[in-house]
C-alpha positions as CSV (number, residue, x, y, z in Angstrom):
1,M,-83.6,269.6,10.2
2,S,-81.9,270.2,7.0
3,V,-82.6,269.1,3.4
4,A,-79.4,268.3,3.2
5,F,-79.7,265.4,6.3
6,V,-82.8,264.1,4.6
7,K,-83.1,262.4,1.0
8,E,-85.6,264.9,0.2
9,E,-86.7,266.3,-3.3
10,S,-86.5,269.8,-1.8
11,A,-88.1,271.8,0.2
12,E,-90.2,273.4,-2.3
13,A,-91.3,269.8,-3.4
14,A,-92.2,269.2,0.0
15,S,-94.1,271.9,0.7
16,E,-96.2,271.1,-2.5
17,T,-97.4,268.2,-0.8
18,I,-99.2,270.7,2.2
19,L,-103.2,270.3,0.4
20,P,-105.3,273.8,1.5
21,A,-108.3,272.8,3.4
22,R,-111.4,271.7,2.1
23,P,-114.2,274.1,2.5
24,I,-116.6,273.2,5.0
25,S,-119.9,275.4,4.4
26,D,-121.2,277.7,7.1
27,R,-124.2,275.9,7.3
28,I,-125.4,274.2,10.6
29,N,-123.8,270.2,10.3
30,L,-127.3,269.3,10.2
31,V,-127.7,264.9,9.6
32,T,-129.2,261.5,10.0
33,E,-128.0,258.7,11.8
34,A,-127.0,257.8,8.6
35,G,-124.7,260.3,7.0
36,L,-123.2,260.2,10.7
37,R,-122.2,256.6,10.3
38,L,-120.9,258.4,6.4
39,L,-118.9,261.0,8.2
40,Q,-117.2,258.1,10.5
41,D,-116.1,256.0,8.4
42,E,-114.8,258.8,6.1
43,L,-112.1,259.8,8.7
44,A,-112.2,255.9,9.5
45,R,-110.8,255.1,6.0
46,A,-108.9,258.6,5.9
47,R,-106.8,257.3,9.1
48,Q,-106.7,254.2,8.1
49,A,-104.6,256.1,4.4
50,F,-102.5,258.0,6.4
51,E,-101.1,255.1,8.6
52,A,-101.1,253.4,5.6
53,A,-98.5,255.7,3.7
54,D,-96.6,257.1,7.4
55,A,-95.5,253.1,6.6
56,L,-93.5,254.3,4.0
57,E,-89.3,254.6,4.0
58,D,-88.9,256.9,0.8
59,V,-89.6,260.4,3.0
60,N,-90.9,262.3,-0.5
61,E,-93.2,259.2,-1.2
62,R,-94.7,259.8,1.6
63,R,-95.7,262.9,2.1
64,R,-97.6,263.0,-1.0
65,Q,-99.5,260.1,-0.3
66,S,-100.1,261.3,3.6
67,A,-101.1,264.9,1.7
68,L,-104.7,263.6,0.9
69,P,-105.5,261.6,4.4
70,V,-104.3,264.7,6.5
71,R,-106.6,266.5,4.5
72,D,-109.4,264.7,4.7
73,M,-108.8,263.7,8.0
74,R,-108.7,267.2,9.4
75,Y,-111.7,268.1,7.3
76,Y,-114.4,264.4,8.8
77,A,-112.8,265.2,11.6
78,E,-114.2,268.7,11.9
79,R,-117.1,267.0,10.1
80,V,-118.0,264.7,13.0
81,R,-117.5,266.9,15.7
82,T,-120.4,269.7,14.8
83,A,-122.3,267.0,13.2
84,Q,-126.2,267.7,14.6
85,V,-127.8,264.4,14.3
86,S,-132.1,265.1,13.3
87,P,-133.9,262.4,14.1
88,P,-136.8,261.1,11.7
89,P,-139.9,263.6,11.5
90,I,-142.4,262.0,13.3
91,S,-145.0,263.4,10.7
92,N,-145.6,264.3,6.9
93,D,-147.4,267.8,7.1
94,V,-144.7,269.4,6.2
95,I,-141.1,269.2,4.7
96,A,-139.2,268.9,6.8
97,F,-135.4,267.7,6.7
98,G,-135.1,263.8,7.0
99,H,-138.1,263.9,4.4
100,T,-138.6,262.7,1.2
101,V,-140.4,264.9,-0.9
102,T,-141.7,264.4,-4.6
103,F,-142.7,266.7,-6.7
104,E,-143.5,267.8,-10.5
105,R,-142.1,270.9,-12.4
106,D,-143.3,273.0,-15.1
107,D,-142.0,270.8,-17.6
108,G,-144.2,267.1,-16.2
109,R,-141.1,265.7,-14.8
110,K,-141.3,264.3,-11.4
111,Q,-138.9,264.0,-8.7
112,T,-138.3,262.6,-6.1
113,F,-135.9,263.5,-3.4
114,K,-134.6,262.7,-0.1
115,I,-133.2,266.0,2.3
116,V,-130.4,265.1,4.1
117,G,-126.8,266.9,5.5
118,E,-124.5,268.2,3.1
119,D,-121.6,265.6,2.5
120,E,-124.3,263.1,2.8
121,A,-126.4,264.6,-0.1
122,D,-126.1,262.6,-3.1
123,P,-128.9,263.9,-6.7
124,S,-127.8,261.3,-8.7
125,H,-128.6,258.7,-6.2
126,G,-131.9,260.8,-4.8
127,S,-130.7,262.8,-1.9
128,I,-130.2,266.1,-1.7
129,S,-128.4,269.1,0.7
130,H,-131.0,271.1,3.6
131,G,-129.1,274.0,1.9
132,S,-129.9,273.7,-1.7
133,P,-132.1,275.2,-3.4
134,V,-134.5,273.0,-3.8
135,A,-134.5,271.8,-0.6
136,L,-134.3,276.1,0.9
137,A,-137.8,276.3,-1.8
138,L,-139.9,273.2,0.0
139,L,-138.6,273.2,3.8
140,G,-141.4,273.9,5.6
141,K,-144.8,273.4,2.6
142,R,-147.2,271.3,2.3
143,V,-148.4,268.9,-0.5
144,G,-150.4,270.5,-3.3
145,D,-148.3,273.8,-2.4
146,V,-146.5,275.6,-5.6
147,V,-143.1,277.0,-4.5
148,Q,-141.4,279.1,-7.3
149,L,-137.5,277.7,-8.6
150,G,-136.3,280.4,-9.9
151,K,-138.3,281.1,-13.4
152,D,-139.6,277.5,-12.7
153,E,-142.7,276.7,-10.0
154,L,-142.6,273.3,-8.3
155,E,-145.9,271.2,-6.9
156,I,-145.4,269.0,-4.1
157,L,-146.6,265.9,-5.0
158,S,-146.0,263.6,-1.5
159,I,-144.0,263.8,1.4
160,S,-142.9,261.0,3.3
């Protein structure tokens, strides 16, 4: 349809409402059961936001308000589609996806993180992605092991 027949600011303004895709890593999309629910909830929120934007009468405002939900729907739909739920670890002998690990750094700081999927990771709340440098250094190790992380050493204190 020609811009002349629609109340648009301009075709250029309309193209500005198409956001680039959110980057998706090439890592396997491992998730915990809670992580899968998080992805499904985010997809539902994006759909609700899109439906609310789609109900707007003004075409320009509809485009502006739907840009982010459209991008998020594409992202979360793909993340849900590719999610591989990893069951909780059965043993605490060796660090694996889903474990909570406590370690001590060279400077004496003790930190505890749960190793989870990329989308559910939140270091400020005690969880890190299985693809993070810390998790990659820890995976497959045991209590008492010391791992090198850059210039630092981490001593594994507990696995749960």
